[in-house]
C-alpha positions in Angstrom: -102.4 33.5 50.9 -104.4 35.6 53.7 -103.6 35.8 57.4 -106.3 37.1 59.9 -106.0 38.1 63.7 -108.4 38.2 66.2 -108.0 40.7 68.9 -110.5 39.6 71.4 -111.1 42.7 73.4 -113.7 45.4 73.8 -114.2 48.7 76.0 -117.8 47.5 76.1 -120.1 44.8 75.2 -122.6 45.5 72.6 -126.3 44.2 73.5 -126.2 42.1 70.3 -122.6 40.9 69.7 -121.9 36.9 69.9 -118.0 37.3 68.7 -115.5 35.8 71.2 -114.0 38.9 73.2 -113.4 40.2 76.6 -114.3 43.7 78.4 -111.2 43.2 80.6 -108.3 44.5 79.1 -105.8 43.2 81.5 -104.9 39.9 79.5 -104.2 42.1 76.3 -100.6 42.1 76.3 -100.4 38.7 77.1 -102.8 37.3 74.6 -100.8 39.3 72.0 -97.8 37.4 73.1 -99.7 34.2 72.7 -100.6 35.5 69.1 -96.9 35.8 68.3 -96.2 32.1 69.4 -98.8 30.8 67.6 -97.8 32.5 64.3 -94.1 30.9 64.9 -96.2 27.4 65.6 -98.1 27.7 62.5 -95.7 29.1 59.9 -95.9 26.1 57.6 -99.9 26.0 57.8 -99.9 28.0 54.4 -97.9 26.6 51.9 -97.3 30.0 49.8 -95.3 32.6 52.2 -96.1 35.5 50.3 -99.4 37.2 51.9 -102.0 39.0 49.8 -103.9 40.2 52.6 -103.8 40.9 56.6 -107.0 41.7 58.4 -106.8 42.5 62.2 -110.7 41.4 63.7 -112.3 41.3 67.2 -113.2 42.1 69.2 -111.8 45.5 68.9 -108.3 45.4 67.3 -108.0 49.3 67.4 -107.3 48.9 71.2 -103.7 47.5 70.4 -100.9 49.9 71.3 -97.8 50.6 69.5 -95.6 48.1 71.2 -98.3 45.2 70.6 -98.7 46.0 66.8 -94.5 45.9 66.8 -94.5 42.5 68.0 -97.3 40.9 65.7 -95.7 42.6 62.7 -92.3 41.6 63.4 -93.2 38.3 64.1 -95.2 38.2 60.9 -92.3 39.3 59.0 -90.2 36.4 60.3 -92.3 33.9 58.5 -94.0 35.4 55.3 -93.2 38.3 52.4 -96.1 40.9 51.5 -97.5 41.1 48.2 -96.6 44.7 46.8 -100.3 45.6 46.8 -100.9 44.0 49.8 -104.4 45.2 51.7 -103.8 45.5 55.5 -107.0 45.9 57.4 -108.0 47.2 60.8 -111.0 46.9 62.4 -111.9 50.1 64.6 -114.6 51.4 66.7 -115.2 55.2 66.3 -114.1 56.1 69.5 -110.4 54.6 69.0 -110.1 56.8 65.7 -108.0 59.9 66.5 -105.3 61.4 64.5 -102.5 59.9 66.7 -103.9 56.7 66.2 -104.1 57.0 62.5 -100.8 58.1 62.1 -99.7 54.9 63.9 -101.6 52.9 61.9 -100.0 54.6 58.8 -96.6 53.9 59.9 -97.1 50.1 60.2 -98.6 49.7 56.6 -102.5 49.6 57.4 -104.5 50.9 54.4 -107.9 49.8 54.8 -110.2 50.6 57.7 -113.3 48.9 58.4 -115.3 51.5 61.0 -118.0 49.9 63.0 -120.5 52.6 63.0 -123.7 50.4 62.6 -126.0 53.6 63.0 -126.1 57.4 62.4 -128.9 57.4 64.7 -128.3 58.3 68.6 -131.4 56.5 70.2 -130.6 53.0 67.7 -127.0 53.8 69.2 -127.8 53.8 72.7 -130.2 50.7 72.1 -127.1 48.8 70.8 -125.0 49.7 73.4 -122.3 51.5 71.4 -119.7 54.2 72.9 -120.1 56.6 70.0 -122.4 59.4 69.1 -123.8 59.8 65.4 -121.4 63.0 65.6 -118.4 61.4 66.4 -118.9 58.4 63.9 -119.3 61.1 61.1 -116.1 62.8 62.2 -114.1 59.8 62.3 -114.7 59.0 59.0 -114.0 62.5 57.5 -110.7 62.2 59.8 -109.7 59.0 58.3 -110.3 60.5 54.8 -108.4 63.8 55.6 -105.2 61.3 56.7 -105.1 59.6 53.7 -107.3 56.6 54.3 -109.1 56.5 51.1 -110.1 52.7 51.4 -112.4 52.9 53.8 -115.9 50.4 54.9 -118.4 51.0 56.9 -120.6 48.5 58.9 -124.5 49.4 59.5 -127.0 47.3 60.8 -130.6 47.2 59.8 -133.9 45.6 61.2 -133.8 47.2 64.6 -137.3 47.2 65.8 -139.3 50.1 65.8 -141.3 49.6 68.9 -138.2 50.0 70.8 -136.4 53.0 69.5 -139.1 55.7 67.9 -139.6 58.8 69.7 -142.9 59.1 71.7 -144.4 61.4 69.3 -144.1 58.7 66.6 -145.7 56.2 68.8 -149.1 56.2 66.8 -149.8 53.0 65.1 -148.0 50.4 63.8 -148.1 51.6 60.5 -146.4 54.7 61.7 -143.9 52.8 63.3 -142.6 51.4 60.9 -142.7 54.2 58.4 -140.8 56.4 61.1 -138.0 53.6 61.7 -138.0 53.1 57.7 -137.0 56.9 57.5 -134.8 56.3 60.1 -132.9 53.7 58.1 -133.1 55.9 54.8 -131.0 58.4 56.5 -128.5 56.3 57.8 -128.0 55.2 54.1 -127.8 58.7 52.8 -125.5 59.6 55.5 -123.4 56.7 54.7 -123.3 57.9 50.7 -123.0 61.3 51.6 -119.2 60.6 53.3 -118.1 59.0 49.9 -117.0 55.8 51.9 -116.3 52.8 48.9 -117.2 50.4 50.7 -120.5 49.5 52.7 -121.3 46.4 54.9 -124.8 45.9 56.2 -126.3 43.0 58.7 -129.4 42.6 59.6 -129.6 42.2 63.4 -130.0 39.0 64.8 -130.8 38.1 68.5 -128.2 35.4 69.9 -129.2 33.3 73.1 -125.7 34.4 74.6 -126.2 38.1 74.2 -128.0 40.7 76.2 -130.8 40.8 73.4 -130.9 37.1 73.7 -131.4 37.4 77.4 -134.1 40.5 77.1 -135.7 38.1 74.5 -136.3 35.2 76.8 -137.9 37.6 79.6 -140.0 39.2 76.9 -138.1 42.4 77.4 -137.5 42.9 73.7 -139.9 41.1 70.7 -138.2 38.8 68.4 -136.7 40.2 65.2 -139.7 41.0 62.4 -138.8 39.2 59.6 -141.0 40.9 57.2 -140.0 44.4 58.6 -136.4 43.0 58.4 -136.9 42.3 54.4 -138.2 45.9 53.9 -135.5 47.5 55.1 -133.1 45.1 52.9 -135.2 45.8 50.3 -134.5 49.8 51.3 -130.8 49.2 51.7 -130.4 47.1 48.4 -132.1 50.1 46.0 -130.7 52.8 47.8 -127.0 52.0 47.8 -127.7 50.5 43.9 -129.2 54.4 43.1 -125.8 55.4 44.4 -123.7 53.4 42.4 -123.1 50.5 44.7 -122.5 47.1 43.5 -123.9 44.2 45.9 -121.2 41.8 45.3 -122.0 39.8 48.3 -125.5 39.7 50.1 -124.2 41.8 52.8 -121.5 44.0 50.9 -121.7 46.8 48.6 -118.9 48.9 46.8 -118.2 51.4 44.2 -115.6 51.1 41.6 -114.6 47.5 42.2 -113.4 48.0 45.9 -114.3 44.8 47.0 -112.9 43.4 50.5 -110.0 41.4 49.4 -109.6 39.8 52.3 -113.3 38.7 52.8 -113.4 37.9 49.2 -110.8 35.5 49.6 -113.3 33.5 52.2 -116.2 33.5 49.8 -114.0 32.4 47.2 -112.4 29.7 49.4 -108.8 30.8 49.3 -106.4 29.4 51.8 -106.2 31.5 54.8 -104.7 31.1 58.5 -106.7 32.7 61.5 -104.6 33.2 64.8 -106.0 34.1 68.1 -108.6 32.8 70.3 -111.5 31.7 68.4 -110.0 31.9 64.7 -110.6 29.8 61.9 -108.5 28.5 59.4 -108.5 26.8 56.2 -106.0 25.4 53.9 -108.2 23.7 50.9 -108.2 20.3 52.6 -109.2 21.0 56.5 -110.2 23.5 58.6 -109.1 24.6 62.3 -110.8 26.3 65.1 -109.3 27.7 68.0 -110.3 27.7 71.3 -112.8 30.6 72.3 -111.2 31.1 75.9 -108.8 33.5 76.5 -106.8 31.6 79.5 -107.0 28.4 77.6 -105.4 30.1 74.6 -102.9 31.6 76.5 -101.9 28.3 78.6 -101.8 26.0 75.4 -99.3 28.4 73.7 -97.2 28.9 76.6 -96.9 25.0 76.5 -96.0 25.0 72.4 -99.4 23.4 71.8 -101.8 24.9 69.1 -105.2 25.2 70.8 -107.5 24.4 67.9 -109.4 21.6 66.9 -109.1 20.4 63.5 -111.1 18.4 60.6 -110.3 17.3 57.4 -113.2 17.7 55.2 -114.8 15.4 52.5 -115.7 15.7 49.4 -119.5 16.7 50.6 -118.1 19.0 52.9 -116.0 21.0 50.5 -119.1 21.1 48.2 -121.5 22.4 50.9 -118.7 25.1 51.8 -118.7 26.1 48.2 -122.5 26.4 48.0 -123.0 28.1 51.3 -119.9 30.9 50.4 -120.7 31.1 47.0 -124.0 31.6 46.4 -123.9 34.8 48.9 -121.8 36.5 46.0 -122.5 38.0 42.6 -120.1 34.8 41.1 -122.4 32.6 42.2 -121.4 28.3 42.2 -119.8 26.8 39.1 -121.5 23.4 38.2 -118.5 22.5 36.8 -116.4 22.9 39.8 -119.2 20.9 41.8 -118.9 18.1 39.4 -115.0 18.2 39.9 -115.6 17.7 43.6 -117.9 15.0 43.6 -119.0 13.8 40.1 -122.8 14.3 39.6 -123.9 13.2 42.8 -124.9 16.5 43.8 -127.0 17.2 40.9 -128.9 14.2 40.8 -129.2 14.7 44.9 -130.7 18.4 44.1 -132.5 18.4 40.7 -135.9 18.9 42.2 -134.7 21.5 44.9 -132.8 23.1 41.5 -135.9 22.8 39.7 -138.4 24.4 42.2 -136.1 27.3 43.0 -135.7 28.0 39.5 -139.3 28.3 38.6 -139.7 30.4 41.7 -137.2 32.6 40.9 -134.9 32.1 43.7 -132.4 31.1 41.7 -131.0 31.7 38.2 -128.6 29.4 35.8 -127.0 30.9 33.0 -124.0 28.8 31.5 -123.7 26.5 34.4 -123.6 29.3 36.8 -125.9 29.2 39.8 -126.4 32.6 41.4 -129.6 33.7 43.7 -131.7 36.1 42.3 -132.7 39.5 44.4 -135.8 37.7 45.5 -133.7 34.6 46.3 -131.2 36.7 48.5 -133.9 37.0 51.0 -133.5 33.4 51.4 -130.0 32.6 50.9 -129.4 30.6 54.1 -132.4 28.1 53.7 -131.6 27.9 49.8 -128.0 27.0 50.7 -128.9 24.7 53.1 -131.3 23.0 51.0 -128.7 22.2 48.4 -126.2 20.8 50.7 -125.4 17.4 50.3 -126.0 15.1 53.4 
């Protein structure tokens, strides 16, 4: 079983981020108190009381102070036991990583850090509205390693448009724009590899409507994402990390020596998990819950002893669609015998032609009832999955 805690606060709003968060930290302690109440109220959501992973996400959970962490862990321990090899992850920004902060995290049992670096290029960091510098990013990784956090992952973003970030001296022709920005991306990857982190998560920049980038796009201050350019950067990502010994075990996740994110893998393999905090989701095999994405509303509901969540029972068709959506993204793929257990021959009959087309175009591979995306197919993962949904 797995536990996720959403801490909805950040010091600054990144221009691309569409997650639920607030830059007003005045309610932070009050939200933590509400999270503890929710853990109490949701104590019976997970049938098994032995936790394999705990994940602090957000937002920026590294903003939590020692007292807030203490209250959360004491509440968790009232209801759950911890597996001997439990993975406890903290998402952190480089600006929150200090020697003292890392020592506090170790006291609470954190043994994995997920560091939101996004880029080692200062022009890109400024464009994304990140607080840290490239030098600070590198220094925080080395400090964490020095302090004993060898189970590290860093986040990187690709697909940042060249017209917006290249120095003036490189702005000559479109081909030079592209060549220059690819060189920046290549340097980002080489820096990450040189730091010897066992896990790298890398996501394509997306422009969501309610973000700063989304508003800039509406007034033509920035161009839309160039899909061809982004696919070129994805190829650079996959090839560069493969050459360095990283396994692409999920479309956006790469690791050495089987150092998978056990918590995130639990989502892709449809294990049961409880999510607490504003906007957190939960899944118990039969149903899903979606917490309200509003801090005052979340606090008010928990003060009244109510769980502030919408609830839905999954139909067999929805379970299959979930399985397709998550399983296809991974190296483990989707087992057609599992799909048959859920809905019989209905899925196969409905998707016979779609499967045939994707297999013939080398987007999908089928081997011993195991359906996986090819490297070519990974560029179109979302569309392929949605085409295979039962409706």
